[in-house]
N, C-alpha and C positions, 0 to 999 in steps of 0.2 A: 895549741893543741889542734892539730889538723886531722879531722876525721876522714876526709876524702883526700888521699895522697895520690899524686900523679904516678902513673905506672913507670916502672924502671925501663921497660922496653916499649916504645911506641909501636903501633901497628905498622909493620913494614910491608906486609903482603897486601897488594891492591885487592885481591879477592876477598880477604877478610875485611878490609875497609868497606868494600861494597856490601858485604853481608851485614855489617853493622848499620849502614845507611838504610838497607832494605828492612832490617828489623824495626827501625823507628818509624819508617813510612807505613809498614803493615800495622803496627800498634796504633799509631795516631789516626791513620785512615780508617781502620776498623772501628775504633771507638767513636770517631766522628760520624761514621755511617750508622752505627748502633743508635747514637743519640738522635740523629736525624730521623731514623726509622721510628723511634718512639714519638717524635713530633708528627710525622706523617700519619701515624696510626690513628690519630684523632679523626682524620678526614677519610682515609681509605685503609681499612683494616688489613686487607691482603697484602698490599704493597708495603705497609708499615712493618708487618711481621716478617716479610721476606728481607727487608732491609735490616731489621734487627738480627735476624739469623745470619745473614751474610756478614755483617759487620762483626758479630761475635766470633764467627769462624775465622775471619781474617785476623782479628786481634789475637785469637788463640794460637794461630800459626805464628804470629810474630813473637808471642811469649815462648812458644816451643823452640823457635830459633835462637832465643837467648840461651837455652840450655845447650843447643848444638854449638853455638859460639864458644860456650865455656869449655867445651871438650876439644876445641881445635888448638893444637900446639903450633905456635908461631915460632919457627926456628930463627936463629940469629942471622 
């Protein structure tokens, strides 16, 4: 019983492949910046909060691009 099945059509468009790579970089980079901002906040409140906000915005953009990617039709 396979829950995650490989897709029938692999991504053939290089732009879509780049978009997928960008999505994961934005999500992981944003979340890492957010967590580092929480850590920095203990010593410098202003820099910590700016890192938290910037990381949250970057991660949110990555999550929004997941929706954009789901709407892209990759032709044969």
